[in-house]
N, C-alpha and C positions, 0 to 999 in steps of 0.2 A: 282286822276287825273280826269279832266273833258275831255270829247271828244265832240268837236264841228264839226258837219258834214254839209257841204254845198251841197245841192242837185242840180243836173243838168244832162244834157246829154253830152257825150264826143264829141269832134271834133269841128272843126271850123264852121261847118254848124249850130250848136246849140249854140255856145258860147255867142251870143248876144240876145238870145230869152228870153221871159218872164219866161219860165220854168227853166231857169238857174240863176235866181236872187240869189238863195241860194249859188250857186257856186261862183258868183261874190262877194258876201259878204265874203265868206271864203277867196277868193283871197285878198280882202281888209284887212282882219285880218292879214294874213300872211305878206303882204307887209308892213303894219304899224308896225309890229314887226321886220322888217328887216330880215325875214327868207325866205327860199326857199323851194319849194316842193321837196319831194323825194319819191321814190316808197317803199311802205311797202310790202316786198316780200311775207309774209304769207297771206295777205289779197288781195293784188293787188291794193289797194287804194293809192292815193297820200296822203302824210301826211307831217305835219310841226309842230314841237314842238314850243310853244311860252309860255311866262309867262304873266299872267294878274293879276296885284295887288298881286304879290307873289304866285299865284296859278299856278301850272303846268297844261298846257292845250295842248292837241293834236288836231290840226285842220286837218280835212280830207275831201277829195273829192273822191267819188267813180269814177272809170274809166269805169264803165259799164253803161248801160242805166238805166234811172230812175226807171222803173218798176222792175229792178233786183238789185237795189243798196244794198238791204239787204244781198245779197250774199257776199259782201265785208265788209259791216259795221258790220254784226253779228260776223264774225271771228275777226275783228279788236277790237271790244268791249270785246270779250272773251280774246283775247291775252293780253290786258292791264287791264283786270279785272274791266271794267267800268260797274257799275250797271246802270239800266235804269234811275234812278234819277240823274245821272251825265252825261247823254247823252243829248246834245243840238242839235236839228236839225233845220237848216235854210232852209226854203222852201217857194215857191210861194203860194199865196192864192188868189183864185178868189173871195171869199166872203168878201174881205176887199178892200176898195177903194184904188186905185193906190196911192202909196206913204205912206200909213199908215202902222203901225206895231202893232202887238198884240203878247203878250207872254202868254203861258199857259203850263200847265203840264197835260199830258194824254189826254183822249178823243178819239173820232173816227178819221177816216182818211178822211172823207168827199169826198170820191172818188179819193183821191190823191194816185196814185199807188206807188210812192216812199215811202210815209209813211206806206202804207200797207205792202210793202216789208220789211221795217225795223221792223215793229211790229211783223211780222211772224218770222223774223230771230232772234230777241232777246227774243221772247216769251212774250212780254209785250207792252202795249200802254202807259205805265206810264213814258214816257220820256218828257223832256222839248222841247218846240217848239217856234221858233221865226218865226211868220207868216208874211211874207212880201207881202203886198197888191199889186196886179197887176190889180184889178178891174175885172168886168164882160165883156165878149165880147159884141161888139155893135150888135144891131139888133138880127138876128137869126144865127149869126156866131157860128159854133160848138166850144165849149170850148176847145176840144182837138186840133183843128186847131189854135185857138187863142193863146194858151200857147206856141205853137211851132213857132210862128212868132216873129221876132225881135221887140223890142220896137221901136216906130216911132222916127225918127231922131229929131223931134221937142221936144221930151220928154227927150233928153239927160241930161239936167241939173237936171230934177226931178229924173232920174235913178241914177245919181251920188249922189244926196242927199239921196235917199233911201238906197244906198249901205253904205254911211257914217253913217246913222242912224242905219242900221243893225249891223255894226261894233260896234258902241257905245252900242247898246242894248245887244250884246253878252258879251261885257266887263262888263257891269252893272250886267248882270245875273250871271256871274262868281264871281264878286267881292262883290255883295250885296245880292244875293239870289233873288228868284222869286218875292216875294211880294214887296220888295223895288224897284226892277227893273220895275215891272208892274206899280207902282205908278208914276215913272218917265216917262217911255216910253209911257204909255197910255195917258199922258197929252200932248204929242208932237203934 
């Protein structure tokens, strides 16, 4: 089984922010499969089982804050015996232009507290990542402030396109593996 995790912060205050683009893509995956979120009692995360190209996939969203998401994702991965190589994390990425996606396995966290929390919880950095580009903040705006602001309303179409591409990238990663998915996604 593959575990796809969409990172974000809980509550209506954060649901439309840049930091929640991973959770938005997870919502898109679940909706496109016609499933609904339910609570996984042992971990506290929201989960939804889906099938992608014949593969069983569990999509999850932590219900705690980004910097503590490993407290729910670690127990969830352990409960379902998901090794790091079968964990796919959807997350916002400042160092990629808005609207672009990049796939990779392993590496550092680049200051992303959600990734750091997951790495600590599962004892490995060697998991798959779908890096959803949100771009750098303008001028001297603090990156922490930037990621917690909503996308501008003028960017609504681009946000929907990014969510759709994120869903497609996750499905490609599950169905075709990392290298084939990278060859397709990185050409978009």
